[in-house]
FIKOLZA-1660 file (N, C-alpha, C; in steps of 0.1 Angstrom, whole numbers, plus 5000, padded with zeros to 4 digits):
% residues 261
   i   px   py   pz ch aa at
   1 3085 6793 6494  A  M  N
   1 3087 6786 6482  A  M CA
   1 3097 6775 6484  A  M  C
   2 3092 6762 6481  A  Y  N
   2 3100 6750 6482  A  Y CA
   2 3102 6744 6469  A  Y  C
   3 3111 6734 6469  A  H  N
   3 3114 6726 6457  A  H CA
   3 3112 6711 6461  A  H  C
   4 3122 6703 6460  A  A  N
   4 3121 6689 6464  A  A CA
   4 3124 6687 6479  A  A  C
   5 3119 6676 6484  A  L  N
   5 3123 6672 6498  A  L CA
   5 3131 6659 6497  A  L  C
   6 3140 6658 6506  A  T  N
   6 3149 6646 6506  A  T CA
   6 3151 6641 6520  A  T  C
   7 3152 6627 6522  A  D  N
   7 3154 6622 6535  A  D CA
   7 3167 6626 6541  A  D  C
   8 3177 6625 6534  A  T  N
   8 3191 6630 6538  A  T CA
   8 3197 6638 6527  A  T  C
   9 3201 6650 6531  A  W  N
   9 3208 6659 6521  A  W CA
   9 3222 6654 6519  A  W  C
  10 3226 6654 6506  A  E  N
  10 3239 6649 6502  A  E CA
  10 3247 6660 6495  A  E  C
  11 3260 6659 6496  A  P  N
  11 3269 6669 6489  A  P CA
  11 3266 6668 6474  A  P  C
  12 3265 6680 6468  A  G  N
  12 3263 6680 6454  A  G CA
  12 3248 6683 6450  A  G  C
  13 3239 6681 6460  A  V  N
  13 3225 6684 6458  A  V CA
  13 3223 6699 6462  A  V  C
  14 3216 6706 6453  A  H  N
  14 3214 6720 6455  A  H CA
  14 3207 6723 6468  A  H  C
  15 3211 6733 6476  A  P  N
  15 3205 6736 6489  A  P CA
  15 3191 6740 6489  A  P  C
  16 3185 6743 6477  A  I  N
  16 3171 6746 6476  A  I CA
  16 3162 6734 6479  A  I  C
  17 3168 6722 6479  A  H  N
  17 3161 6709 6482  A  H CA
  17 3164 6706 6496  A  H  C
  18 3153 6706 6505  A  I  N
  18 3156 6705 6519  A  I CA
  18 3152 6692 6525  A  I  C
  19 3156 6689 6537  A  G  N
  19 3153 6677 6544  A  G CA
  19 3139 6676 6549  A  G  C
  20 3133 6664 6549  A  V  N
  20 3119 6662 6554  A  V CA
  20 3118 6667 6568  A  V  C
  21 3129 6664 6576  A  E  N
  21 3128 6668 6591  A  E CA
  21 3127 6683 6592  A  E  C
  22 3135 6690 6584  A  M  N
  22 3134 6705 6585  A  M CA
  22 3120 6710 6581  A  M  C
  23 3115 6704 6570  A  F  N
  23 3101 6708 6566  A  F CA
  23 3091 6705 6576  A  F  C
  24 3092 6693 6583  A  E  N
  24 3083 6690 6594  A  E CA
  24 3083 6700 6605  A  E  C
  25 3096 6704 6609  A  Q  N
  25 3097 6714 6619  A  Q CA
  25 3091 6727 6616  A  Q  C
  26 3092 6731 6603  A  Q  N
  26 3087 6744 6599  A  Q CA
  26 3071 6743 6599  A  Q  C
  27 3066 6732 6594  A  M  N
  27 3051 6731 6594  A  M CA
  27 3045 6730 6608  A  M  C
  28 3053 6724 6617  A  A  N
  28 3048 6723 6631  A  A CA
  28 3048 6736 6637  A  A  C
  29 3058 6745 6634  A  W  N
  29 3059 6758 6640  A  W CA
  29 3047 6766 6635  A  W  C
  30 3044 6766 6622  A  L  N
  30 3033 6773 6616  A  L CA
  30 3020 6769 6623  A  L  C
  31 3019 6756 6625  A  S  N
  31 3007 6751 6632  A  S CA
  31 3005 6756 6646  A  S  C
  32 3016 6756 6653  A  M  N
  32 3016 6761 6667  A  M CA
  32 3014 6776 6668  A  M  C
  33 3017 6783 6658  A  Q  N
  33 3015 6797 6657  A  Q CA
  33 3001 6801 6652  A  Q  C
  34 2993 6790 6649  A  N  N
  34 2979 6792 6644  A  N CA
  34 2978 6799 6631  A  N  C
  35 2988 6796 6622  A  Y  N
  35 2987 6801 6608  A  Y CA
  35 2976 6794 6601  A  Y  C
  36 2969 6801 6592  A  E  N
  36 2960 6795 6583  A  E CA
  36 2966 6793 6570  A  E  C
  37 2966 6781 6565  A  S  N
  37 2973 6778 6552  A  S CA
  37 2962 6780 6541  A  S  C
  38 2966 6788 6530  A  I  N
  38 2957 6790 6519  A  I CA
  38 2964 6788 6506  A  I  C
  39 2957 6785 6495  A  T  N
  39 2963 6783 6482  A  T CA
  39 2965 6797 6475  A  T  C
  40 2972 6797 6464  A  V  N
  40 2973 6810 6457  A  V CA
  40 2960 6814 6451  A  V  C
  41 2951 6804 6448  A  T  N
  41 2938 6808 6443  A  T CA
  41 2930 6815 6454  A  T  C
  42 2931 6810 6466  A  E  N
  42 2924 6816 6478  A  E CA
  42 2930 6830 6481  A  E  C
  43 2943 6831 6480  A  L  N
  43 2950 6843 6482  A  L CA
  43 2944 6854 6472  A  L  C
  44 2944 6851 6459  A  Y  N
  44 2939 6860 6450  A  Y CA
  44 2924 6864 6452  A  Y  C
  45 2916 6855 6456  A  Q  N
  45 2902 6857 6459  A  Q CA
  45 2901 6867 6471  A  Q  C
  46 2909 6865 6481  A  R  N
  46 2908 6874 6493  A  R CA
  46 2913 6888 6489  A  R  C
  47 2924 6889 6482  A  L  N
  47 2929 6902 6478  A  L CA
  47 2919 6909 6469  A  L  C
  48 2912 6902 6460  A  S  N
  48 2902 6908 6451  A  S CA
  48 2890 6913 6459  A  S  C
  49 2887 6906 6470  A  K  N
  49 2875 6910 6478  A  K CA
  49 2879 6919 6490  A  K  C
  50 2893 6923 6490  A  K  N
  50 2898 6932 6501  A  K CA
  50 2896 6925 6514  A  K  C
  51 2897 6912 6515  A  M  N
  51 2896 6905 6527  A  M CA
  51 2909 6905 6534  A  M  C
  52 2909 6903 6547  A  S  N
  52 2922 6902 6555  A  S CA
  52 2929 6889 6552  A  S  C
  53 2942 6891 6550  A  I  N
  53 2951 6879 6549  A  I CA
  53 2961 6878 6560  A  I  C
  54 2957 6884 6571  A  A  N
  54 2966 6884 6583  A  A CA
  54 2966 6870 6589  A  A  C
  55 2978 6866 6593  A  N  N
  55 2981 6853 6599  A  N CA
  55 2978 6841 6589  A  N  C
  56 2979 6844 6576  A  T  N
  56 2978 6833 6566  A  T CA
  56 2991 6830 6560  A  T  C
  57 2993 6818 6555  A  I  N
  57 3006 6814 6549  A  I CA
  57 3002 6807 6536  A  I  C
  58 3010 6810 6525  A  V  N
  58 3008 6803 6512  A  V CA
  58 3021 6795 6510  A  V  C
  59 3019 6782 6510  A  I  N
  59 3030 6772 6508  A  I CA
  59 3030 6768 6494  A  I  C
  60 3041 6771 6487  A  T  N
  60 3042 6767 6473  A  T CA
  60 3054 6759 6470  A  T  C
  61 3053 6750 6460  A  F  N
  61 3064 6742 6455  A  F CA
  61 3066 6744 6440  A  F  C
  62 3078 6744 6435  A  D  N
  62 3081 6746 6421  A  D CA
  62 3085 6733 6415  A  D  C
  63 3082 6731 6402  A  D  N
  63 3087 6721 6393  A  D CA
  63 3078 6709 6392  A  D  C
  64 3078 6700 6403  A  G  N
  64 3069 6689 6402  A  G CA
  64 3076 6676 6405  A  G  C
  65 3081 6674 6417  A  Y  N
  65 3089 6662 6421  A  Y CA
  65 3080 6652 6428  A  Y  C
  66 3084 6639 6427  A  L  N
  66 3077 6628 6433  A  L CA
  66 3077 6630 6448  A  L  C
  67 3087 6636 6454  A  S  N
  67 3088 6638 6468  A  S CA
  67 3077 6647 6474  A  S  C
  68 3071 6654 6466  A  L  N
  68 3059 6662 6470  A  L CA
  68 3048 6653 6474  A  L  C
  69 3046 6643 6466  A  L  N
  69 3035 6633 6469  A  L CA
  69 3039 6624 6481  A  L  C
  70 3050 6618 6481  A  N  N
  70 3053 6608 6491  A  N CA
  70 3060 6614 6504  A  N  C
  71 3065 6626 6503  A  K  N
  71 3071 6632 6515  A  K CA
  71 3064 6644 6520  A  K  C
  72 3061 6654 6511  A  A  N
  72 3054 6666 6516  A  A CA
  72 3040 6664 6520  A  A  C
  73 3032 6657 6512  A  S  N
  73 3018 6655 6514  A  S CA
  73 3015 6650 6528  A  S  C
  74 3022 6639 6533  A  P  N
  74 3018 6634 6546  A  P CA
  74 3020 6645 6557  A  P  C
  75 3031 6653 6556  A  V  N
  75 3033 6664 6566  A  V CA
  75 3023 6674 6565  A  V  C
  76 3019 6679 6553  A  L  N
  76 3009 6689 6551  A  L CA
  76 2995 6683 6557  A  L  C
  77 2992 6671 6554  A  K  N
  77 2979 6665 6559  A  K CA
  77 2979 6665 6574  A  K  C
  78 2991 6661 6580  A  K  N
  78 2992 6660 6595  A  K CA
  78 2988 6673 6601  A  K  C
  79 2992 6684 6595  A  H  N
  79 2989 6698 6601  A  H CA
  79 2977 6705 6595  A  H  C
  80 2970 6698 6587  A  G  N
  80 2958 6704 6581  A  G CA
  80 2961 6715 6571  A  G  C
  81 2972 6714 6564  A  F  N
  81 2977 6725 6555  A  F CA
  81 2974 6721 6541  A  F  C
  82 2972 6731 6532  A  V  N
  82 2971 6730 6518  A  V CA
  82 2983 6736 6511  A  V  C
  83 2986 6732 6499  A  A  N
  83 2998 6738 6492  A  A CA
  83 2994 6739 6477  A  A  C
  84 3003 6748 6470  A  T  N
  84 3002 6750 6456  A  T CA
  84 3014 6744 6449  A  T  C
  85 3012 6737 6438  A  L  N
  85 3024 6733 6430  A  L CA
  85 3024 6741 6417  A  L  C
  86 3035 6748 6414  A  F  N
  86 3037 6754 6402  A  F CA
  86 3044 6744 6393  A  F  C
  87 3037 6738 6383  A  L  N
  87 3042 6726 6376  A  L CA
  87 3049 6730 6363  A  L  C
  88 3061 6724 6361  A  T  N
  88 3068 6725 6348  A  T CA
  88 3063 6713 6340  A  T  C
  89 3055 6716 6330  A  T  N
  89 3047 6705 6323  A  T CA
  89 3056 6696 6314  A  T  C
  90 3067 6702 6309  A  G  N
  90 3075 6694 6300  A  G CA
  90 3083 6682 6306  A  G  C
  91 3084 6682 6319  A  F  N
  91 3091 6671 6326  A  F CA
  91 3082 6660 6331  A  F  C
  92 3069 6662 6331  A  V  N
  92 3059 6653 6337  A  V CA
  92 3061 6639 6330  A  V  C
  93 3062 6629 6338  A  G  N
  93 3062 6615 6332  A  G CA
  93 3076 6610 6328  A  G  C
  94 3086 6619 6329  A  M  N
  94 3100 6614 6327  A  M CA
  94 3104 6604 6337  A  M  C
  95 3111 6593 6333  A  S  N
  95 3115 6583 6343  A  S CA
  95 3126 6588 6353  A  S  C
  96 3133 6599 6349  A  N  N
  96 3142 6605 6358  A  N CA
  96 3146 6619 6353  A  N  C
  97 3151 6627 6361  A  Y  N
  97 3154 6641 6357  A  Y CA
  97 3167 6642 6348  A  Y  C
  98 3174 6631 6347  A  A  N
  98 3186 6632 6338  A  A CA
  98 3182 6635 6324  A  A  C
  99 3170 6632 6320  A  L  N
  99 3165 6635 6307  A  L CA
  99 3162 6650 6305  A  L  C
 100 3162 6657 6316  A  A  N
 100 3159 6672 6315  A  A CA
 100 3172 6680 6312  A  A  C
 101 3183 6674 6310  A  G  N
 101 3196 6681 6307  A  G CA
 101 3202 6688 6319  A  G  C
 102 3207 6700 6317  A  D  N
 102 3214 6708 6327  A  D CA
 102 3205 6710 6339  A  D  C
 103 3192 6711 6337  A  F  N
 103 3183 6714 6348  A  F CA
 103 3185 6703 6360  A  F  C
 104 3189 6691 6356  A  A  N
 104 3190 6680 6366  A  A CA
 104 3203 6678 6373  A  A  C
 105 3212 6688 6371  A  R  N
 105 3226 6685 6376  A  R CA
 105 3227 6684 6391  A  R  C
 106 3219 6691 6398  A  D  N
 106 3221 6691 6413  A  D CA
 106 3208 6688 6420  A  D  C
 107 3200 6679 6414  A  L  N
 107 3187 6674 6421  A  L CA
 107 3190 6662 6429  A  L  C
 108 3181 6660 6439  A  P  N
 108 3182 6647 6447  A  P CA
 108 3182 6635 6438  A  P  C
 109 3192 6626 6439  A  P  N
 109 3194 6615 6429  A  P CA
 109 3182 6605 6429  A  P  C
 110 3175 6604 6440  A  A  N
 110 3164 6594 6441  A  A CA
 110 3151 6599 6437  A  A  C
 111 3150 6612 6434  A  D  N
 111 3137 6618 6430  A  D CA
 111 3135 6617 6415  A  D  C
 112 3123 6620 6411  A  R  N
 112 3119 6620 6397  A  R CA
 112 3107 6629 6395  A  R  C
 113 3104 6632 6382  A  P  N
 113 3092 6640 6380  A  P CA
 113 3079 6632 6383  A  P  C
 114 3069 6639 6387  A  L  N
 114 3056 6633 6389  A  L CA
 114 3050 6628 6376  A  L  C
 115 3041 6619 6376  A  T  N
 115 3033 6615 6364  A  T CA
 115 3020 6622 6365  A  T  C
 116 3012 6622 6354  A  W  N
 116 2999 6628 6353  A  W CA
 116 2989 6621 6363  A  W  C
 117 2991 6608 6364  A  E  N
 117 2982 6600 6373  A  E CA
 117 2985 6605 6388  A  E  C
 118 2997 6607 6391  A  E  N
 118 3001 6611 6405  A  E CA
 118 2996 6626 6407  A  E  C
 119 2997 6634 6397  A  L  N
 119 2992 6648 6398  A  L CA
 119 2977 6648 6400  A  L  C
 120 2970 6639 6393  A  L  N
 120 2955 6638 6395  A  L CA
 120 2952 6634 6409  A  L  C
 121 2960 6625 6415  A  E  N
 121 2958 6621 6429  A  E CA
 121 2961 6633 6438  A  E  C
 122 2971 6640 6436  A  M  N
 122 2974 6652 6444  A  M CA
 122 2963 6662 6443  A  M  C
 123 2958 6665 6431  A  Q  N
 123 2948 6675 6429  A  Q CA
 123 2935 6671 6437  A  Q  C
 124 2932 6658 6436  A  S  N
 124 2920 6653 6443  A  S CA
 124 2921 6654 6458  A  S  C
 125 2933 6655 6463  A  S  N
 125 2935 6656 6478  A  S CA
 125 2937 6670 6482  A  S  C
 126 2936 6680 6473  A  G  N
 126 2936 6694 6477  A  G CA
 126 2947 6702 6472  A  G  C
 127 2957 6697 6465  A  W  N
 127 2967 6705 6459  A  W CA
 127 2962 6714 6448  A  W  C
 128 2966 6726 6449  A  D  N
 128 2962 6736 6438  A  D CA
 128 2974 6737 6428  A  D  C
 129 2971 6731 6416  A  I  N
 129 2982 6729 6406  A  I CA
 129 2981 6741 6396  A  I  C
 130 2992 6748 6395  A  Q  N
 130 2992 6760 6386  A  Q CA
 130 3005 6758 6377  A  Q  C
 131 3007 6768 6368  A  A  N
 131 3017 6767 6358  A  A CA
 131 3031 6773 6361  A  A  C
 132 3041 6766 6356  A  H  N
 132 3055 6770 6358  A  H CA
 132 3063 6768 6346  A  H  C
 133 3057 6770 6334  A  S  N
 133 3063 6769 6321  A  S CA
 133 3064 6755 6316  A  S  C
 134 3069 6753 6304  A  C  N
 134 3070 6740 6298  A  C CA
 134 3084 6734 6301  A  C  C
 135 3094 6743 6298  A  T  N
 135 3108 6738 6298  A  T CA
 135 3117 6744 6308  A  T  C
 136 3112 6753 6317  A  H  N
 136 3119 6759 6328  A  H CA
 136 3131 6768 6323  A  H  C
 137 3129 6776 6313  A  R  N
 137 3139 6785 6308  A  R CA
 137 3137 6799 6314  A  R  C
 138 3147 6806 6316  A  A  N
 138 3146 6820 6322  A  A CA
 138 3138 6829 6312  A  A  C
 139 3127 6835 6316  A  H  N
 139 3118 6842 6307  A  H CA
 139 3123 6856 6303  A  H  C
 140 3134 6861 6309  A  D  N
 140 3139 6874 6305  A  D CA
 140 3149 6872 6294  A  D  C
 141 3151 6860 6289  A  T  N
 141 3160 6858 6278  A  T CA
 141 3153 6853 6265  A  T  C
 142 3140 6850 6266  A  L  N
 142 3133 6844 6255  A  L CA
 142 3128 6853 6244  A  L  C
 143 3128 6848 6232  A  L  N
 143 3121 6856 6221  A  L CA
 143 3106 6855 6223  A  L  C
 144 3099 6864 6216  A  D  N
 144 3084 6865 6218  A  D CA
 144 3077 6852 6216  A  D  C
 145 3081 6845 6205  A  E  N
 145 3074 6832 6202  A  E CA
 145 3077 6821 6212  A  E  C
 146 3089 6821 6217  A  E  N
 146 3093 6812 6228  A  E CA
 146 3086 6815 6241  A  E  C
 147 3085 6827 6244  A  L  N
 147 3078 6831 6256  A  L CA
 147 3063 6828 6255  A  L  C
 148 3057 6830 6244  A  A  N
 148 3043 6827 6242  A  A CA
 148 3041 6812 6244  A  A  C
 149 3050 6804 6239  A  R  N
 149 3048 6789 6240  A  R CA
 149 3049 6785 6254  A  R  C
 150 3059 6790 6262  A  E  N
 150 3060 6786 6276  A  E CA
 150 3047 6790 6284  A  E  C
 151 3042 6801 6281  A  L  N
 151 3030 6806 6289  A  L CA
 151 3017 6798 6284  A  L  C
 152 3015 6797 6271  A  D  N
 152 3003 6792 6265  A  D CA
 152 3003 6777 6266  A  D  C
 153 3014 6770 6263  A  E  N
 153 3014 6755 6262  A  E CA
 153 3012 6749 6276  A  E  C
 154 3019 6755 6286  A  S  N
 154 3018 6750 6299  A  S CA
 154 3004 6751 6304  A  S  C
 155 2997 6762 6301  A  K  N
 155 2983 6764 6305  A  K CA
 155 2974 6753 6298  A  K  C
 156 2977 6751 6285  A  Y  N
 156 2969 6742 6277  A  Y CA
 156 2970 6728 6282  A  Y  C
 157 2983 6724 6285  A  V  N
 157 2985 6710 6289  A  V CA
 157 2979 6707 6302  A  V  C
 158 2980 6716 6312  A  I  N
 158 2974 6714 6325  A  I CA
 158 2959 6713 6323  A  I  C
 159 2953 6722 6315  A  K  N
 159 2939 6721 6313  A  K CA
 159 2934 6708 6307  A  K  C
 160 2942 6703 6297  A  D  N
 160 2939 6691 6290  A  D CA
 160 2941 6678 6299  A  D  C
 161 2951 6678 6307  A  R  N
 161 2954 6666 6315  A  R CA
 161 2948 6666 6329  A  R  C
 162 2945 6678 6335  A  L  N
 162 2940 6678 6348  A  L CA
 162 2926 6684 6348  A  L  C
 163 2921 6688 6337  A  N  N
 163 2907 6693 6336  A  N CA
 163 2906 6706 6345  A  N  C
 164 2916 6714 6344  A  K  N
 164 2917 6726 6352  A  K CA
 164 2924 6737 6344  A  K  C
 165 2918 6749 6344  A  D  N
 165 2924 6760 6337  A  D CA
 165 2933 6768 6347  A  D  C
 166 2946 6767 6346  A  P  N
 166 2955 6774 6355  A  P CA
 166 2954 6789 6353  A  P  C
 167 2953 6796 6364  A  K  N
 167 2952 6811 6364  A  K CA
 167 2964 6818 6370  A  K  C
 168 2973 6810 6375  A  F  N
 168 2985 6816 6382  A  F CA
 168 2998 6810 6377  A  F  C
 169 3008 6818 6376  A  Y  N
 169 3021 6814 6370  A  Y CA
 169 3033 6818 6378  A  Y  C
 170 3042 6809 6380  A  A  N
 170 3055 6813 6386  A  A CA
 170 3066 6813 6376  A  A  C
 171 3073 6824 6375  A  F  N
 171 3084 6826 6366  A  F CA
 171 3096 6817 6370  A  F  C
 172 3101 6808 6360  A  P  N
 172 3112 6800 6363  A  P CA
 172 3124 6809 6368  A  P  C
 173 3131 6804 6378  A  F  N
 173 3142 6811 6385  A  F CA
 173 3138 6825 6390  A  F  C
 174 3125 6828 6389  A  G  N
 174 3120 6841 6394  A  G CA
 174 3124 6852 6384  A  G  C
 175 3128 6849 6372  A  N  N
 175 3133 6859 6362  A  N CA
 175 3122 6863 6353  A  N  C
 176 3121 6876 6351  A  Y  N
 176 3111 6882 6342  A  Y CA
 176 3116 6895 6337  A  Y  C
 177 3110 6900 6327  A  N  N
 177 3113 6914 6321  A  N CA
 177 3099 6920 6318  A  N  C
 178 3100 6932 6313  A  E  N
 178 3088 6940 6309  A  E CA
 178 3079 6932 6300  A  E  C
 179 3085 6925 6290  A  N  N
 179 3077 6918 6280  A  N CA
 179 3070 6906 6286  A  N  C
 180 3077 6898 6295  A  S  N
 180 3071 6886 6301  A  S CA
 180 3060 6890 6311  A  S  C
 181 3061 6901 6317  A  L  N
 181 3050 6906 6326  A  L CA
 181 3038 6909 6318  A  L  C
 182 3040 6916 6307  A  N  N
 182 3028 6920 6299  A  N CA
 182 3022 6908 6292  A  N  C
 183 3031 6898 6287  A  R  N
 183 3026 6886 6281  A  R CA
 183 3018 6878 6291  A  R  C
 184 3022 6878 6303  A  L  N
 184 3015 6870 6314  A  L CA
 184 3000 6873 6314  A  L  C
 185 2996 6886 6314  A  L  N
 185 2982 6890 6314  A  L CA
 185 2975 6887 6301  A  L  C
 186 2983 6889 6290  A  K  N
 186 2977 6885 6276  A  K CA
 186 2974 6871 6275  A  K  C
 187 2981 6862 6283  A  A  N
 187 2978 6848 6282  A  A CA
 187 2967 6844 6292  A  A  C
 188 2960 6854 6297  A  N  N
 188 2949 6852 6306  A  N CA
 188 2952 6846 6320  A  N  C
 189 2964 6849 6325  A  Y  N
 189 2968 6845 6339  A  Y CA
 189 2963 6857 6347  A  Y  C
 190 2958 6854 6359  A  L  N
 190 2954 6865 6368  A  L CA
 190 2965 6871 6376  A  L  C
 191 2976 6863 6379  A  A  N
 191 2987 6868 6387  A  A CA
 191 2999 6860 6384  A  A  C
 192 3011 6866 6386  A  G  N
 192 3024 6859 6385  A  G CA
 192 3032 6860 6398  A  G  C
 193 3041 6851 6399  A  F  N
 193 3049 6850 6412  A  F CA
 193 3063 6850 6409  A  F  C
 194 3071 6857 6416  A  S  N
 194 3085 6859 6415  A  S CA
 194 3092 6852 6426  A  S  C
 195 3105 6855 6429  A  V  N
 195 3112 6850 6440  A  V CA
 195 3118 6862 6448  A  V  C
 196 3110 6873 6449  A  H  N
 196 3114 6884 6457  A  H CA
 196 3111 6882 6472  A  H  C
 197 3119 6888 6481  A  S  N
 197 3115 6887 6495  A  S CA
 197 3104 6897 6497  A  S  C
 198 3097 6895 6508  A  G  N
 198 3086 6904 6512  A  G CA
 198 3073 6896 6515  A  G  C
 199 3063 6904 6518  A  Q  N
 199 3050 6898 6520  A  Q CA
 199 3040 6904 6510  A  Q  C
 200 3030 6896 6506  A  V  N
 200 3020 6900 6497  A  V CA
 200 3010 6909 6504  A  V  C
 201 3006 6920 6497  A  S  N
 201 2996 6929 6502  A  S CA
 201 2988 6934 6490  A  S  C
 202 2978 6942 6493  A  A  N
 202 2970 6948 6483  A  A CA
 202 2978 6957 6474  A  A  C
 203 2989 6962 6479  A  A  N
 203 2998 6971 6471  A  A CA
 203 3008 6964 6462  A  A  C
 204 3009 6951 6463  A  S  N
 204 3018 6943 6455  A  S CA
 204 3015 6943 6440  A  S  C
 205 3025 6943 6432  A  D  N
 205 3023 6942 6417  A  D CA
 205 3017 6928 6415  A  D  C
 206 3005 6927 6410  A  I  N
 206 2999 6914 6408  A  I CA
 206 3006 6905 6398  A  I  C
 207 3015 6911 6390  A  R  N
 207 3022 6903 6380  A  R CA
 207 3035 6896 6385  A  R  C
 208 3039 6901 6397  A  R  N
 208 3052 6896 6402  A  R CA
 208 3051 6896 6418  A  R  C
 209 3042 6888 6423  A  L  N
 209 3040 6887 6437  A  L CA
 209 3053 6881 6444  A  L  C
 210 3056 6885 6456  A  P  N
 210 3068 6880 6462  A  P CA
 210 3066 6866 6468  A  P  C
 211 3077 6859 6468  A  R  N
 211 3078 6846 6475  A  R CA
 211 3091 6844 6482  A  R  C
 212 3092 6839 6493  A  N  N
 212 3105 6837 6500  A  N CA
 212 3109 6822 6498  A  N  C
 213 3121 6821 6492  A  E  N
 213 3127 6808 6490  A  E CA
 213 3132 6802 6503  A  E  C
 214 3127 6789 6506  A  I  N
 214 3132 6782 6518  A  I CA
 214 3142 6772 6513  A  I  C
 215 3154 6772 6519  A  N  N
 215 3165 6763 6516  A  N CA
 215 3171 6757 6528  A  N  C
 216 3182 6749 6526  A  M  N
 216 3188 6742 6537  A  M CA
 216 3195 6751 6547  A  M  C
 217 3197 6764 6544  A  E  N
 217 3202 6774 6553  A  E CA
 217 3192 6780 6562  A  E  C
 218 3179 6776 6559  A  C  N
 218 3168 6783 6566  A  C CA
 218 3164 6775 6579  A  C  C
 219 3173 6777 6590  A  A  N
 219 3170 6771 6603  A  A CA
 219 3157 6777 6608  A  A  C
 220 3151 6771 6618  A  L  N
 220 3138 6775 6623  A  L CA
 220 3137 6790 6627  A  L  C
 221 3147 6796 6634  A  P  N
 221 3146 6810 6638  A  P CA
 221 3145 6819 6625  A  P  C
 222 3152 6816 6615  A  L  N
 222 3151 6824 6603  A  L CA
 222 3138 6821 6596  A  L  C
 223 3133 6809 6596  A  F  N
 223 3120 6806 6590  A  F CA
 223 3109 6814 6597  A  F  C
 224 3110 6814 6610  A  A  N
 224 3100 6822 6618  A  A CA
 224 3100 6837 6614  A  A  C
 225 3112 6842 6612  A  R  N
 225 3113 6856 6609  A  R CA
 225 3108 6859 6595  A  R  C
 226 3110 6850 6585  A  L  N
 226 3105 6851 6572  A  L CA
 226 3090 6850 6572  A  L  C
 227 3084 6841 6580  A  A  N
 227 3070 6840 6581  A  A CA
 227 3063 6852 6586  A  A  C
 228 3070 6858 6596  A  R  N
 228 3064 6870 6603  A  R CA
 228 3066 6883 6595  A  R  C
 229 3077 6884 6589  A  S  N
 229 3081 6897 6583  A  S CA
 229 3083 6897 6568  A  S  C
 230 3086 6885 6562  A  G  N
 230 3090 6884 6548  A  G CA
 230 3104 6887 6545  A  G  C
 231 3112 6890 6555  A  Y  N
 231 3126 6894 6552  A  Y CA
 231 3135 6887 6562  A  Y  C
 232 3148 6885 6557  A  R  N
 232 3158 6878 6566  A  R CA
 232 3164 6888 6576  A  R  C
 233 3163 6901 6574  A  S  N
 233 3168 6911 6583  A  S CA
 233 3162 6924 6580  A  S  C
 234 3164 6934 6589  A  N  N
 234 3160 6947 6586  A  N CA
 234 3168 6953 6574  A  N  C
 235 3180 6950 6573  A  L  N
 235 3188 6955 6562  A  L CA
 235 3183 6950 6549  A  L  C
 236 3179 6937 6548  A  E  N
 236 3174 6931 6536  A  E CA
 236 3161 6939 6532  A  E  C
 237 3153 6942 6543  A  K  N
 237 3140 6949 6540  A  K CA
 237 3143 6962 6534  A  K  C
 238 3153 6969 6539  A  Y  N
 238 3156 6983 6534  A  Y CA
 238 3161 6982 6520  A  Y  C
 239 3170 6972 6517  A  R  N
 239 3175 6970 6504  A  R CA
 239 3164 6966 6494  A  R  C
 240 3154 6958 6498  A  C  N
 240 3143 6955 6489  A  C CA
 240 3134 6967 6486  A  C  C
 241 3133 6975 6496  A  W  N
 241 3125 6987 6495  A  W CA
 241 3132 6996 6484  A  W  C
 242 3145 6998 6485  A  L  N
 242 3152 7006 6475  A  L CA
 242 3151 6999 6461  A  L  C
 243 3153 6986 6461  A  R  N
 243 3152 6979 6448  A  R CA
 243 3138 6981 6441  A  R  C
 244 3128 6979 6449  A  N  N
 244 3114 6981 6444  A  N CA
 244 3112 6995 6439  A  N  C
 245 3117 7004 6446  A  L  N
 245 3116 7018 6443  A  L CA
 245 3123 7021 6429  A  L  C
 246 3135 7016 6428  A  L  N
 246 3143 7018 6416  A  L CA
 246 3137 7011 6404  A  L  C
 247 3132 6999 6406  A  F  N
 247 3127 6991 6395  A  F CA
 247 3111 6991 6395  A  F  C
 248 3105 7002 6399  A  Y  N
 248 3091 7002 6400  A  Y CA
 248 3085 7000 6386  A  Y  C
 249 3092 7005 6376  A  Y  N
 249 3089 7002 6362  A  Y CA
 249 3099 6991 6357  A  Y  C
 250 3094 6979 6353  A  P  N
 250 3103 6968 6349  A  P CA
 250 3112 6972 6338  A  P  C
 251 3108 6981 6329  A  R  N
 251 3117 6985 6318  A  R CA
 251 3130 6991 6323  A  R  C
 252 3130 6998 6335  A  I  N
 252 3142 7003 6340  A  I CA
 252 3151 6992 6344  A  I  C
 253 3146 6981 6350  A  K  N
 253 3154 6969 6354  A  K CA
 253 3160 6963 6341  A  K  C
 254 3152 6962 6330  A  D  N
 254 3156 6957 6318  A  D CA
 254 3168 6965 6312  A  D  C
 255 3167 6978 6313  A  F  N
 255 3177 6987 6308  A  F CA
 255 3190 6985 6315  A  F  C
 256 3189 6985 6329  A  V  N
 256 3201 6983 6337  A  V CA
 256 3208 6970 6334  A  V  C
 257 3200 6959 6332  A  K  N
 257 3206 6946 6329  A  K CA
 257 3213 6946 6316  A  K  C
 258 3206 6952 6306  A  Q  N
 258 3212 6952 6292  A  Q CA
 258 3225 6961 6292  A  Q  C
 259 3226 6970 6301  A  S  N
 259 3237 6979 6301  A  S CA
 259 3249 6973 6310  A  S  C
 260 3246 6961 6315  A  G  N
 260 3257 6955 6323  A  G CA
 260 3257 6959 6337  A  G  C
 261 3246 6966 6342  A  G  N
 261 3246 6971 6356  A  G CA
 261 3241 6960 6366  A  G  C
% end
């Protein structure tokens, strides 16, 4: 899971936005290891048909930055890779992210939201564009009507502007609760994506599939470990196993959070 790419990382920019050189090194490593790049749509199709997903990689970007078009696309094309963009529809066409309020506090200063024309260009070149809400608010804090708007309107806008009915959804900040997971399926999405560590398998909860966040601290050895195992360490793998066991039913997680745990 990526966000924006930047030519040079600057103090004050959030470390989830990584340098182009780092991204190029990571894509080159995947290519040398003979990974097959697939979109989230292809991932779902293979899981549904019980096909092997061994040695495949799903490259996703969140939000919708111009740098995906002018910096990420050339690198992906060079290595023959495809990617999925989870798009925050409410920011599309803004002249800069300053108009997005607090969301823009630590973004690369030279970046801006994509326009619908640019998104059409990306889609025609192979990008799989899916939904990531309208306003990028944490979904575990929203009232029912607010949650319904984020899920439904982002789907409608993408369908209207890109002539594509999005079937996959990434929760902003990776945050969800029992209600948002249930609403996801009611809104006719086939799968949802979180920001949990791990690898996707047939046993994964289709409503909150894991994704590994790649940031400025992710040097190539760590990236290789994440690609191969889905975890930063054996200890993290064990902790995630315990967490998934404890929160197998999301309502338990909701109860712990509400209780201040």
